Every structure is written in C-alpha cells, then in structure tokens.
Backbone as JSON, one array per atom type, in Angstrom:
{
  "sequence": "MSTTSLTSAWEAICLNFFPVFTQPTAQNFIHLATGWILCSTRRTISAIFPFADPRGRRAHDAYHRFFPKARWQPSCLWQILAKFLVGIFYPSGTIPIDLDDTIFHRTGRKVQGAGYFRDAVRSTAKQLASGRSHGVVSCWGLNLVVLTLRVKTPWGRELGLPINMSLYRKKGSASLIDLAEAMIHQLAEWLPQRRFRASADGFYAPLAGRGLPRTELFSRIRSDAAIYDLPAKKKKGQRGPTRLGGPRRGREAREA",
  "N": [[0.85, -1.18, 0.0], [0.58, 2.2, -0.84], [2.13, 5.3, 0.34], [0.47, 7.45, -0.08], [-2.14, 6.34, -0.16], [-2.3, 5.38, 2.46], [-2.2, 7.75, 3.93], [-4.53, 8.95, 2.99], [-6.48, 7.18, 3.97], [-6.2, 7.53, 6.73], [-6.84, 10.26, 6.98], [-9.47, 10.12, 6.13], [-10.66, 8.83, 8.27], [-10.28, 10.75, 10.29], [-11.82, 12.8, 9.29], [-14.4, 12.23, 10.03], [-14.73, 13.41, 12.5], [-14.67, 16.12, 12.11], [-17.07, 17.77, 12.02], [-17.42, 18.59, 14.66], [-15.7, 20.66, 15.18], [-14.49, 24.02, 14.44], [-13.23, 25.27, 11.28], [-10.39, 26.08, 11.44], [-9.73, 24.9, 13.93], [-10.22, 22.23, 13.41], [-8.14, 21.57, 11.7], [-6.0, 21.79, 13.48], [-6.7, 19.7, 15.15], [-6.4, 17.34, 13.53], [-3.68, 17.48, 13.06], [-2.62, 17.25, 15.66], [-3.62, 14.72, 16.39], [-2.31, 13.09, 14.53], [0.34, 13.63, 15.22], [0.36, 12.63, 17.82], [0.22, 9.88, 17.4], [2.59, 9.39, 15.98], [4.53, 10.23, 17.72], [7.24, 9.22, 19.72], [8.05, 9.53, 22.29], [7.29, 10.76, 25.63], [3.97, 11.82, 25.59], [3.43, 14.85, 25.48], [2.21, 18.17, 24.69], [4.33, 19.73, 23.78], [6.17, 17.75, 23.07], [4.78, 16.44, 21.08], [4.5, 18.37, 19.13], [6.73, 18.67, 17.16], [6.19, 16.46, 15.51], [3.57, 16.82, 14.83], [3.44, 19.24, 13.42], [5.77, 19.61, 11.53], [6.87, 21.53, 9.82], [6.28, 23.88, 10.99], [4.0, 25.5, 10.45], [1.91, 26.58, 11.87], [1.46, 28.59, 14.82], [3.18, 27.76, 17.82], [1.77, 28.0, 20.25], [-0.84, 27.72, 19.42], [-1.52, 25.05, 19.41], [-1.3, 24.48, 22.09], [-3.47, 25.9, 23.06], [-5.55, 24.42, 22.16], [-6.91, 22.56, 23.83], [-7.61, 23.89, 26.42], [-8.87, 26.31, 25.63], [-10.57, 26.01, 23.44], [-13.94, 25.65, 22.06], [-15.2, 23.27, 21.6], [-16.9, 20.18, 22.43], [-15.99, 17.44, 24.41], [-17.73, 15.25, 24.72], [-19.09, 15.11, 22.31], [-17.15, 14.2, 20.57], [-16.69, 11.64, 21.67], [-19.17, 10.49, 21.16], [-19.24, 10.35, 18.33], [-17.02, 8.68, 17.93], [-17.84, 6.34, 19.29], [-20.1, 5.5, 17.78], [-18.84, 5.09, 15.36], [-16.98, 2.97, 15.87], [-18.68, 0.94, 16.83], [-20.25, 0.56, 14.56], [-18.4, -0.64, 12.88], [-17.44, -2.99, 14.23], [-19.64, -4.18, 15.56], [-22.17, -4.29, 13.95], [-24.69, -5.35, 14.3], [-26.72, -7.08, 16.76], [-26.09, -7.78, 20.32], [-24.15, -5.44, 22.17], [-21.0, -5.76, 23.55], [-19.6, -4.34, 26.42], [-17.14, -2.9, 28.62], [-16.32, -1.77, 31.91], [-14.49, 0.37, 34.01], [-12.33, 2.05, 36.38], [-9.38, 4.07, 36.18], [-6.03, 5.21, 36.86], [-4.55, 8.04, 35.57], [-1.42, 8.97, 35.31], [-0.08, 12.02, 36.22], [2.09, 14.84, 36.51], [2.87, 17.77, 38.44], [1.56, 20.8, 39.95], [-0.64, 22.14, 39.03], [-2.51, 20.68, 37.63], [-5.61, 20.25, 36.46], [-8.21, 18.82, 38.31], [-6.67, 16.78, 39.31], [-5.36, 14.54, 41.86], [-4.6, 12.67, 44.87], [-4.88, 9.24, 44.59], [-5.87, 5.82, 45.07], [-3.57, 3.46, 43.92], [-4.25, 0.92, 41.97], [-2.7, -1.06, 40.76], [-0.25, -1.24, 42.15], [-1.18, -1.86, 44.63], [-2.08, -4.43, 44.87], [-2.66, -7.85, 46.0], [-0.68, -9.52, 45.07], [1.51, -7.84, 44.7], [1.91, -7.1, 47.33], [2.64, -9.55, 48.49], [5.08, -10.02, 47.27], [6.62, -8.11, 48.39], [6.95, -5.67, 47.21], [5.32, -3.54, 47.7], [3.65, -1.79, 50.38], [0.83, -2.28, 51.92], [-1.9, -0.11, 51.09], [-1.25, 1.74, 48.21], [-0.83, 5.01, 47.15], [-1.11, 7.44, 44.51], [-0.31, 10.33, 42.49], [-2.45, 11.87, 40.23], [-4.88, 11.76, 37.54], [-8.13, 10.55, 38.02], [-9.84, 8.43, 36.12], [-12.9, 7.35, 34.76], [-13.62, 4.8, 32.65], [-15.24, 3.69, 29.74], [-15.34, 0.94, 27.69], [-15.28, -0.66, 24.46], [-15.56, -4.04, 23.83], [-13.46, -5.95, 21.89], [-12.66, -8.66, 19.85], [-9.64, -9.8, 18.64], [-8.11, -10.87, 15.5], [-5.98, -12.53, 16.2], [-6.73, -13.74, 18.5], [-6.78, -12.45, 21.03], [-8.46, -10.24, 23.33], [-9.46, -6.87, 23.12], [-9.93, -3.65, 24.64], [-11.55, -0.99, 23.46], [-11.68, 2.42, 23.96], [-14.74, 4.16, 24.38], [-16.06, 6.06, 25.78], [-15.57, 8.42, 28.42], [-15.01, 9.71, 31.71], [-14.09, 12.23, 34.07], [-13.23, 11.87, 37.39], [-13.75, 13.8, 40.24], [-12.53, 14.65, 43.41], [-13.79, 16.5, 45.11], [-16.17, 16.79, 43.87], [-19.71, 16.41, 43.1], [-20.54, 14.04, 42.01], [-20.2, 10.54, 42.24], [-17.96, 7.73, 41.55], [-19.59, 5.66, 40.67], [-21.87, 7.06, 39.95], [-20.88, 8.51, 37.75], [-20.28, 6.39, 36.03], [-22.84, 5.34, 35.58], [-24.03, 7.53, 34.27], [-22.54, 7.6, 31.9], [-23.25, 5.19, 30.65], [-25.94, 5.68, 30.22], [-25.65, 7.78, 28.4], [-24.47, 6.4, 26.25], [-26.59, 4.7, 25.58], [-28.39, 6.6, 24.64], [-27.05, 7.51, 22.39], [-27.1, 5.25, 20.8], [-29.91, 4.27, 20.19], [-31.38, 1.99, 19.43], [-30.14, -0.29, 20.23], [-28.9, -3.03, 22.28], [-27.04, -3.73, 25.31], [-24.27, -5.42, 26.87], [-22.82, -5.25, 29.77], [-19.76, -5.46, 31.56], [-18.15, -5.5, 34.7], [-16.09, -4.9, 37.65], [-16.52, -5.89, 41.15], [-16.91, -3.48, 42.52], [-18.59, -1.9, 41.0], [-20.98, -3.21, 41.1], [-23.36, -2.18, 42.35], [-24.6, -0.84, 40.27], [-26.48, -2.46, 39.2], [-28.9, -1.96, 40.38], [-29.65, 0.48, 39.38], [-31.26, 0.79, 37.21], [-30.38, 0.62, 34.45], [-30.56, 1.5, 31.02], [-31.64, -0.85, 28.67], [-29.55, -2.6, 29.25], [-27.59, -5.29, 30.28], [-26.05, -6.29, 33.16], [-22.96, -7.66, 34.21], [-21.32, -8.68, 36.99], [-19.75, -9.02, 40.23], [-20.52, -10.01, 43.6], [-20.3, -9.98, 47.2], [-20.26, -13.14, 48.94], [-21.92, -13.24, 51.12], [-23.7, -11.24, 50.72], [-26.51, -9.05, 51.14], [-29.47, -9.28, 49.45], [-32.16, -7.67, 47.92], [-35.53, -7.54, 46.72], [-36.96, -5.35, 44.24], [-38.62, -2.4, 45.42], [-42.17, -2.2, 45.98], [-44.36, -0.24, 43.95], [-45.47, 2.92, 45.05], [-48.76, 3.48, 46.1], [-51.35, 5.59, 44.82], [-51.94, 8.39, 46.74], [-51.04, 7.16, 49.01], [-49.61, 7.29, 52.2], [-46.64, 8.06, 54.17], [-43.11, 7.12, 54.36], [-41.12, 6.49, 51.4], [-40.32, 3.24, 50.39], [-37.07, 1.8, 50.24], [-36.3, -0.68, 49.39], [-37.48, -4.01, 48.52], [-38.79, -7.17, 49.76], [-36.34, -9.25, 51.38], [-34.17, -11.42, 49.62], [-33.37, -14.95, 49.32], [-30.61, -17.31, 49.75], [-30.37, -18.51, 47.28], [-30.58, -16.48, 45.45], [-28.12, -15.19, 45.59], [-26.48, -17.06, 44.54], [-27.24, -17.23, 41.97]],
  "CA": [[0.0, 0.0, 0.0], [1.4, 3.39, -0.95], [2.02, 6.3, 1.4], [-0.69, 8.28, -0.39], [-3.36, 5.66, 0.25], [-2.31, 5.34, 3.91], [-2.57, 9.08, 4.4], [-5.93, 9.18, 2.67], [-7.3, 6.38, 4.88], [-6.15, 8.19, 8.05], [-7.6, 11.5, 6.88], [-10.89, 9.76, 6.03], [-11.12, 8.56, 9.64], [-10.32, 12.03, 11.02], [-12.89, 13.65, 8.75], [-15.63, 11.93, 10.77], [-14.81, 14.26, 13.68], [-14.59, 17.52, 11.75], [-18.25, 18.58, 12.35], [-17.36, 19.07, 16.04], [-14.78, 21.78, 15.27], [-14.42, 25.02, 13.39], [-12.24, 24.86, 10.28], [-9.0, 26.13, 11.95], [-9.55, 23.94, 15.02], [-10.2, 20.91, 12.81], [-6.79, 21.34, 11.22], [-5.18, 21.53, 14.66], [-7.05, 18.37, 15.65], [-5.79, 16.29, 12.73], [-2.24, 17.54, 13.27], [-2.33, 16.7, 16.99], [-3.89, 13.28, 16.37], [-1.22, 12.46, 13.78], [1.55, 13.76, 16.03], [0.25, 11.73, 18.98], [0.52, 8.51, 16.95], [3.97, 9.3, 15.54], [5.44, 10.58, 18.81], [7.84, 8.05, 20.35], [8.41, 9.88, 23.66], [6.13, 11.11, 26.43], [3.09, 12.58, 24.7], [3.0, 16.19, 25.86], [2.03, 19.0, 23.5], [5.66, 20.13, 23.3], [6.8, 16.6, 22.42], [4.01, 16.1, 19.88], [4.56, 19.46, 18.16], [7.59, 18.41, 15.98], [5.57, 15.47, 14.64], [2.28, 17.33, 14.37], [3.63, 20.34, 12.48], [7.23, 19.67, 11.36], [7.27, 22.73, 9.09], [5.97, 25.05, 11.79], [3.06, 26.38, 9.74], [1.07, 27.25, 12.86], [2.17, 29.0, 16.03], [3.28, 26.71, 18.83], [0.73, 28.14, 21.27], [-2.15, 27.34, 18.86], [-1.77, 23.68, 19.83], [-1.51, 24.5, 23.54], [-4.81, 26.44, 23.31], [-6.57, 23.53, 21.6], [-7.7, 21.92, 24.88], [-8.25, 24.75, 27.43], [-9.56, 27.48, 25.1], [-11.53, 25.71, 22.36], [-15.33, 25.53, 22.48], [-15.74, 21.96, 21.25], [-17.29, 19.36, 23.56], [-15.45, 16.07, 24.31], [-18.8, 14.26, 24.59], [-19.43, 14.97, 20.9], [-16.12, 13.33, 20.0], [-16.96, 10.28, 22.12], [-20.36, 10.0, 20.45], [-18.85, 9.99, 16.97], [-16.13, 7.53, 18.0], [-18.62, 5.16, 19.68], [-20.9, 5.07, 16.63], [-17.9, 4.63, 14.33], [-16.43, 1.66, 16.24], [-19.78, -0.04, 16.88], [-20.63, 0.28, 13.18], [-17.4, -1.52, 12.28], [-17.26, -4.27, 14.91], [-20.91, -4.77, 15.98], [-23.29, -3.66, 13.22], [-25.94, -5.93, 14.78], [-26.58, -7.89, 17.96], [-25.79, -7.14, 21.6], [-22.84, -4.81, 22.18], [-20.29, -6.01, 24.81], [-18.83, -3.21, 26.91], [-16.49, -3.09, 29.9], [-16.3, -0.54, 32.68], [-13.55, 0.39, 35.12], [-11.64, 3.33, 36.56], [-7.93, 3.94, 36.11], [-5.28, 6.42, 37.2], [-3.68, 8.58, 34.54], [-0.37, 9.63, 36.08], [0.33, 13.35, 35.78], [2.88, 15.57, 37.49], [2.6, 19.21, 38.45], [0.6, 21.25, 40.95], [-1.75, 22.85, 38.41], [-3.26, 19.76, 36.77], [-7.01, 20.36, 36.88], [-8.88, 17.57, 38.65], [-5.73, 15.76, 39.81], [-5.34, 14.33, 43.29], [-4.01, 11.4, 45.29], [-5.83, 8.15, 44.52], [-5.29, 4.48, 45.25], [-2.99, 2.83, 42.73], [-4.72, -0.47, 42.01], [-1.65, -1.97, 40.3], [0.76, -1.43, 43.2], [-1.83, -2.22, 45.89], [-2.64, -5.77, 44.75], [-2.13, -8.87, 46.91], [0.56, -10.06, 44.48], [2.57, -6.89, 45.0], [2.16, -7.18, 48.77], [3.34, -10.8, 48.78], [6.45, -9.92, 46.78], [7.32, -7.1, 49.15], [7.17, -4.47, 46.41], [4.51, -2.45, 48.23], [3.23, -1.97, 51.76], [-0.53, -1.83, 52.09], [-2.5, 0.67, 50.0], [-0.32, 2.69, 47.61], [-1.5, 6.12, 46.48], [-0.31, 8.15, 43.52], [-0.87, 11.6, 42.03], [-2.87, 11.82, 38.84], [-6.3, 11.93, 37.22], [-8.91, 9.32, 38.15], [-10.73, 8.4, 34.95], [-13.82, 6.23, 34.59], [-13.53, 4.53, 31.21], [-16.15, 2.71, 29.16], [-14.67, 0.42, 26.5], [-15.94, -1.64, 23.6], [-14.76, -5.26, 23.8], [-13.25, -6.4, 20.51], [-11.78, -9.82, 19.74], [-8.72, -9.65, 17.52], [-7.91, -12.1, 14.71], [-4.99, -13.41, 16.83], [-7.34, -14.4, 19.65], [-6.84, -11.63, 22.23], [-9.54, -9.26, 23.39], [-9.02, -5.5, 23.39], [-10.95, -2.71, 25.06], [-11.4, 0.28, 22.75], [-12.45, 3.43, 24.69], [-15.84, 4.82, 23.67], [-16.56, 7.14, 26.63], [-14.69, 8.6, 29.57], [-15.37, 10.81, 32.61], [-13.09, 12.56, 35.08], [-13.75, 11.9, 38.76], [-13.16, 14.85, 41.08], [-12.75, 14.33, 44.81], [-14.72, 17.45, 45.71], [-17.36, 16.89, 43.04], [-20.94, 15.82, 43.64], [-20.78, 12.74, 41.38], [-19.3, 9.45, 42.62], [-17.52, 6.9, 40.44], [-20.74, 4.9, 40.18], [-22.73, 8.03, 39.27], [-20.28, 8.79, 36.45], [-20.45, 5.2, 35.19], [-24.24, 5.29, 35.19], [-24.28, 8.6, 33.29], [-21.93, 7.23, 30.61], [-24.06, 4.14, 30.03], [-27.13, 6.36, 29.72], [-25.25, 8.48, 27.2], [-24.3, 5.42, 25.18], [-27.92, 4.25, 25.18], [-28.98, 7.67, 23.85], [-26.37, 7.55, 21.09], [-27.48, 4.06, 20.04], [-31.22, 4.01, 20.81], [-31.99, 0.73, 19.02], [-29.23, -1.38, 20.54], [-28.82, -3.56, 23.64], [-25.66, -3.78, 25.77], [-23.87, -6.38, 27.9], [-21.75, -4.57, 30.48], [-19.0, -6.23, 32.54], [-17.4, -4.63, 35.61], [-15.72, -5.59, 38.88], [-17.51, -5.81, 42.21], [-17.17, -2.11, 42.97], [-19.68, -1.33, 40.21], [-22.17, -4.06, 41.2], [-24.59, -1.42, 42.64], [-25.27, -0.36, 39.05], [-27.59, -3.37, 38.89], [-30.13, -1.36, 40.89], [-29.8, 1.83, 38.86], [-32.17, 0.83, 36.06], [-29.64, 0.96, 33.23], [-31.41, 1.25, 29.85], [-31.32, -1.92, 27.72], [-28.22, -3.07, 29.6], [-27.46, -6.44, 31.18], [-24.8, -6.1, 33.89], [-22.26, -8.81, 34.76], [-20.36, -8.25, 38.0], [-19.71, -9.98, 41.32], [-20.83, -9.46, 44.9], [-19.87, -10.83, 48.31], [-21.06, -14.35, 49.11], [-22.9, -13.01, 52.18], [-24.38, -9.98, 50.44], [-27.96, -9.01, 51.32], [-30.13, -8.92, 48.19], [-33.58, -7.36, 48.11], [-36.33, -7.27, 45.54], [-37.29, -3.94, 44.06], [-39.79, -2.04, 46.23], [-43.45, -2.03, 45.27], [-44.67, 1.15, 43.66], [-46.34, 3.55, 46.03], [-50.11, 3.71, 45.59], [-51.76, 6.98, 44.8], [-52.48, 8.85, 48.02], [-50.46, 6.43, 50.13], [-48.78, 8.13, 53.05], [-45.48, 7.42, 54.75], [-41.87, 7.19, 53.58], [-40.98, 5.57, 50.26], [-39.42, 2.13, 50.7], [-35.88, 1.71, 49.4], [-36.16, -2.04, 48.87], [-38.57, -4.94, 48.81], [-38.42, -8.28, 50.64], [-35.0, -9.8, 51.2], [-34.16, -12.7, 48.92], [-32.59, -15.99, 49.97], [-29.28, -17.64, 49.28], [-30.39, -18.88, 45.87], [-30.4, -15.29, 44.65], [-26.7, -14.88, 45.55], [-25.8, -18.07, 43.74], [-27.75, -17.19, 40.6]],
  "C": [[0.89, 1.24, 0.0], [1.18, 4.34, 0.2], [0.78, 7.17, 1.18], [-1.97, 7.64, 0.09], [-3.45, 5.55, 1.76], [-2.75, 6.68, 4.48], [-4.04, 9.36, 4.14], [-6.85, 8.42, 3.61], [-7.33, 7.03, 6.27], [-6.96, 9.48, 8.04], [-9.1, 11.22, 6.79], [-11.47, 9.46, 7.4], [-11.28, 9.88, 10.41], [-11.45, 12.92, 10.54], [-14.22, 13.4, 9.46], [-15.84, 12.88, 11.94], [-14.83, 15.75, 13.37], [-15.83, 18.34, 12.08], [-18.25, 19.15, 13.77], [-16.6, 20.39, 16.13], [-15.1, 22.86, 14.23], [-13.32, 24.6, 12.42], [-10.81, 24.97, 10.79], [-8.74, 25.1, 13.03], [-9.49, 22.52, 14.48], [-8.82, 20.57, 12.28], [-5.83, 21.06, 12.37], [-5.42, 20.13, 15.2], [-6.35, 17.27, 14.86], [-4.27, 16.29, 12.88], [-1.85, 16.93, 14.61], [-2.54, 15.19, 17.03], [-2.78, 12.53, 15.64], [0.06, 12.49, 14.58], [1.53, 12.82, 17.22], [0.62, 10.3, 18.59], [2.01, 8.37, 16.61], [4.97, 9.54, 16.67], [5.94, 9.32, 19.52], [8.28, 8.32, 21.79], [7.14, 10.16, 24.46], [5.26, 12.11, 25.66], [2.56, 13.86, 25.36], [2.85, 17.01, 24.59], [3.38, 19.41, 22.92], [6.36, 18.99, 22.58], [6.09, 16.22, 21.13], [4.24, 17.11, 18.76], [5.48, 19.18, 16.96], [7.0, 17.39, 15.01], [4.26, 15.99, 14.05], [2.45, 18.39, 13.28], [5.13, 20.53, 12.24], [7.71, 20.91, 10.63], [6.93, 24.02, 9.83], [5.02, 26.02, 11.11], [2.15, 27.14, 10.69], [1.89, 27.58, 14.09], [2.12, 27.87, 17.06], [2.14, 26.79, 19.83], [-0.66, 27.81, 20.75], [-2.52, 25.92, 19.29], [-1.96, 23.59, 21.35], [-2.91, 25.02, 23.89], [-5.91, 25.49, 22.88], [-7.47, 22.94, 22.68], [-8.34, 22.93, 25.85], [-9.11, 25.86, 26.87], [-10.63, 27.17, 24.06], [-12.93, 25.49, 22.92], [-15.94, 24.17, 22.16], [-15.97, 21.13, 22.51], [-16.73, 17.94, 23.4], [-16.54, 15.02, 24.13], [-19.21, 14.05, 23.13], [-18.41, 14.08, 20.18], [-16.36, 11.88, 20.39], [-18.16, 9.69, 21.38], [-20.01, 9.54, 19.03], [-17.97, 8.74, 16.98], [-16.9, 6.25, 18.34], [-19.42, 4.62, 18.5], [-20.01, 4.49, 15.54], [-17.41, 3.22, 14.63], [-17.51, 0.59, 16.29], [-20.21, -0.42, 15.47], [-19.67, -0.68, 12.49], [-17.43, -2.92, 12.89], [-18.57, -4.95, 15.3], [-22.07, -4.08, 15.26], [-24.65, -4.2, 13.64], [-25.65, -6.73, 16.05], [-26.28, -7.07, 19.2], [-24.35, -6.63, 21.62], [-22.15, -5.08, 23.52], [-19.43, -4.81, 25.2], [-18.24, -3.55, 28.27], [-16.32, -1.73, 30.58], [-15.3, -0.66, 33.82], [-12.99, 1.8, 35.26], [-10.15, 3.09, 36.6], [-7.28, 5.27, 36.45], [-4.39, 6.8, 36.02], [-2.65, 9.45, 35.24], [0.01, 10.97, 35.43], [1.13, 14.02, 36.89], [2.57, 17.06, 37.38], [1.5, 19.57, 39.43], [-0.63, 21.9, 40.34], [-2.48, 21.98, 37.4], [-4.7, 19.74, 37.26], [-7.63, 18.99, 37.12], [-7.97, 16.5, 39.22], [-5.79, 15.67, 41.32], [-4.63, 13.02, 43.61], [-5.1, 10.33, 45.33], [-5.11, 6.83, 44.71], [-4.81, 3.93, 43.92], [-3.3, 1.34, 42.78], [-3.62, -1.46, 41.63], [-0.67, -2.27, 41.42], [0.15, -1.79, 44.56], [-2.43, -3.61, 45.87], [-1.99, -6.73, 45.74], [-0.81, -9.44, 46.39], [1.73, -9.15, 44.79], [2.94, -6.93, 46.49], [2.98, -8.42, 49.12], [4.8, -10.74, 48.34], [7.27, -8.88, 47.53], [7.57, -5.81, 48.39], [6.34, -3.28, 46.89], [4.08, -2.8, 49.64], [1.82, -1.41, 51.94], [-1.05, -1.1, 50.86], [-1.5, 1.72, 49.52], [-1.12, 3.75, 46.87], [-0.55, 6.79, 45.5], [-1.05, 9.4, 43.07], [-1.24, 11.48, 40.57], [-4.36, 12.08, 38.69], [-7.0, 10.58, 37.33], [-9.99, 9.31, 37.08], [-11.61, 7.15, 34.99], [-13.96, 6.0, 33.09], [-14.51, 3.44, 30.81], [-15.53, 2.25, 27.84], [-15.54, -0.57, 25.75], [-15.03, -2.86, 23.5], [-14.7, -5.79, 22.38], [-12.29, -7.58, 20.53], [-10.95, -9.72, 18.48], [-8.58, -10.95, 16.74], [-6.9, -13.05, 15.35], [-5.45, -13.95, 18.18], [-7.45, -13.58, 20.91], [-8.01, -10.66, 22.15], [-8.99, -7.9, 23.79], [-10.21, -4.68, 23.86], [-10.71, -1.37, 24.4], [-12.26, 1.34, 23.44], [-13.53, 4.07, 23.83], [-16.52, 5.9, 24.53], [-15.65, 7.23, 27.85], [-15.16, 9.8, 30.38], [-14.28, 10.99, 33.64], [-13.75, 12.64, 36.45], [-12.99, 12.96, 39.55], [-13.52, 14.56, 42.53], [-13.79, 15.23, 45.46], [-15.99, 17.65, 44.87], [-18.55, 16.2, 43.68], [-21.21, 14.42, 43.1], [-19.74, 11.72, 41.83], [-18.87, 8.69, 41.37], [-18.7, 6.14, 39.82], [-21.71, 5.83, 39.45], [-22.2, 8.33, 37.87], [-20.44, 7.61, 35.5], [-21.88, 5.09, 34.69], [-24.54, 6.32, 34.1], [-23.7, 8.23, 31.93], [-22.73, 6.15, 29.9], [-25.37, 4.73, 29.49], [-26.82, 7.13, 28.44], [-25.13, 7.52, 26.02], [-25.64, 4.91, 24.67], [-28.64, 5.31, 24.35], [-28.35, 7.75, 22.46], [-26.8, 6.41, 20.2], [-28.83, 3.58, 20.54], [-31.84, 2.66, 20.46], [-31.17, -0.49, 19.44], [-29.3, -1.78, 22.01], [-27.34, -3.76, 24.0], [-25.47, -4.87, 26.83], [-22.63, -5.82, 28.58], [-21.09, -5.49, 31.5], [-18.17, -5.27, 33.39], [-17.03, -5.42, 36.86], [-16.76, -5.31, 39.96], [-17.83, -4.42, 42.7], [-18.38, -1.51, 42.27], [-20.93, -2.19, 40.23], [-23.43, -3.27, 41.55], [-25.29, -0.85, 41.42], [-26.45, -1.24, 38.68], [-28.92, -2.8, 39.37], [-30.4, 0.02, 40.38], [-30.72, 1.91, 37.64], [-31.5, 1.25, 34.77], [-30.46, 0.6, 31.99], [-30.85, 0.17, 28.93], [-29.93, -2.53, 27.97], [-28.29, -4.21, 30.6], [-26.08, -6.35, 31.83], [-24.26, -7.41, 34.43], [-21.19, -8.3, 35.72], [-20.3, -9.34, 39.07], [-20.0, -9.26, 42.63], [-20.3, -10.42, 45.97], [-20.8, -12.03, 48.46], [-22.13, -14.17, 50.19], [-23.68, -11.71, 51.97], [-25.89, -10.11, 50.65], [-28.61, -8.49, 50.04], [-31.61, -8.74, 48.44], [-34.26, -7.19, 46.76], [-36.57, -5.77, 45.42], [-38.54, -3.6, 44.87], [-41.04, -1.91, 45.38], [-43.72, -0.55, 45.06], [-45.68, 1.7, 44.66], [-47.69, 3.85, 45.41], [-50.46, 5.19, 45.67], [-52.43, 7.35, 46.13], [-51.91, 8.14, 49.23], [-49.49, 7.31, 50.91], [-47.59, 7.33, 53.6], [-44.26, 7.48, 53.83], [-41.85, 6.16, 52.44], [-39.96, 4.5, 50.59], [-38.26, 2.1, 49.71], [-35.7, 0.34, 48.8], [-37.35, -2.9, 49.25], [-38.11, -6.03, 49.75], [-37.02, -8.8, 50.34], [-35.08, -11.18, 50.55], [-33.21, -13.66, 49.6], [-31.26, -16.23, 49.31], [-29.25, -17.96, 47.78], [-30.2, -17.68, 44.96], [-28.92, -14.93, 44.52], [-25.95, -15.85, 44.64], [-26.25, -18.06, 42.28], [-26.74, -16.52, 39.65]]
}
C-alpha cells in the first residue's frame, strides 16, 4: 500500500470528527492526532509538536490552546467515535462493553482535577506478597472512569477500545458509580436501538439497581451480600416514607 493511500485512509477517519470543530480547530485536531501517533516519547504538547507540524506552519501556542480554550465538547467526539467503532465491529446484535476506573499519572501542581488516589496496580495482593509495596499505595494523577468496547482480535486476544470517559473529582458531587451510570445512559442515547452487555468488577455491582437502559450487567458481589427485591410502587395517596427495597431474597439469589 502506498504512502498516499495510507494518508488518505487516516484523513478519512479524522474527517468523521470535523463537524465538532471550526475549520481552523479541525486542522489543529488532525495535526495533533497524527503527532500523537507518531510521537515516540512522552506525549506532551511540546513533544508532539515536531511530529504534528514539522514545518511550523502554525504557532506553537495554537496547539496549547486547543484543549483549554476551544469551544468543542469532548462528549461529541466520544459520540462519533462510539458510533464509528460499533458500526465496524458490531453492526448488529448485543454490544459487549467493559467498565472500570484507572489512574492517569500526571505531574505538576496545576493539573485540573488531579489528586491522590489508590494505585490499584501497586496495591494488589501479588505486590504485597512480593514485598514491592506496603498496604494501599497512592499516587498523584487523574482518576478516569472509562467505558470500553470489547473487541476480539484475529490473533485471539480481546481488546478494550475506549468509547466514553469521565473525570472523577474528589470534591465533586458525582461518585464513580454516578459517572459510570451517566456514561451508560449516554451510550444508550447515542445508540437508541441497541442492547448492551456490560461487565465490571464488584465495585460497580450497585449499578444493577440503577435501572440501566437496555443493559445487562455482569459483576460480582460478596457471598454473604444481602439482596432485596425492588420495592413495590407507592399507591396513589399512600402516606409514609418511600421504601428503598422490597423483601429480602434468599441464598439462591446470591448463587444465581
């Protein structure tokens, strides 16, 4: 395949996202996206710049302003990307998605939304047994809740392609579970005719009671967890507090 055809294929993919931007910002976007892929070092704007614009046609600060000053909405980019990937890998049938949070390590005192969070990789039982860590290990960075599309590769491995993401803030009003629920609702709005099969670890098991639209959740809970049926709807004119749960279910519900 020639270089021209490769460039044309990449530009054709990037063109899908152009409606989100103005014409000058769209050009900055394609340059930054290309530079991000070609960059072989830490992907900061300064490191990406030589790959994004090797001839220096645009001012250096134009790329630095792309994120904090532009008026485009990240949710619009995620919507286009989600529809694009689903159309390629799952044009029909139930869509498998995975959900988890991860730490994006960043340094500096002026990183918006950054804080100290538990590092799941260095706080595992395996790390503790090897003596590489002592108890819960925290690190500085951004705590991101990521929704991915599960894709099986021709060589047999499964990959998670990001299709939505939210930033968790310690002093914000939304919890990790709230952000996860909101993202699944967004995905259901973007793909109104589709059903989803979501997989997550035990932390996100409470999503099962959030009424996720057209979504079947696979997670795990404690063996001694208390499970309750949904509460009966309150009758018209009925007084008293609204029940949070119905009758408690037996052991067979935990083993189901």
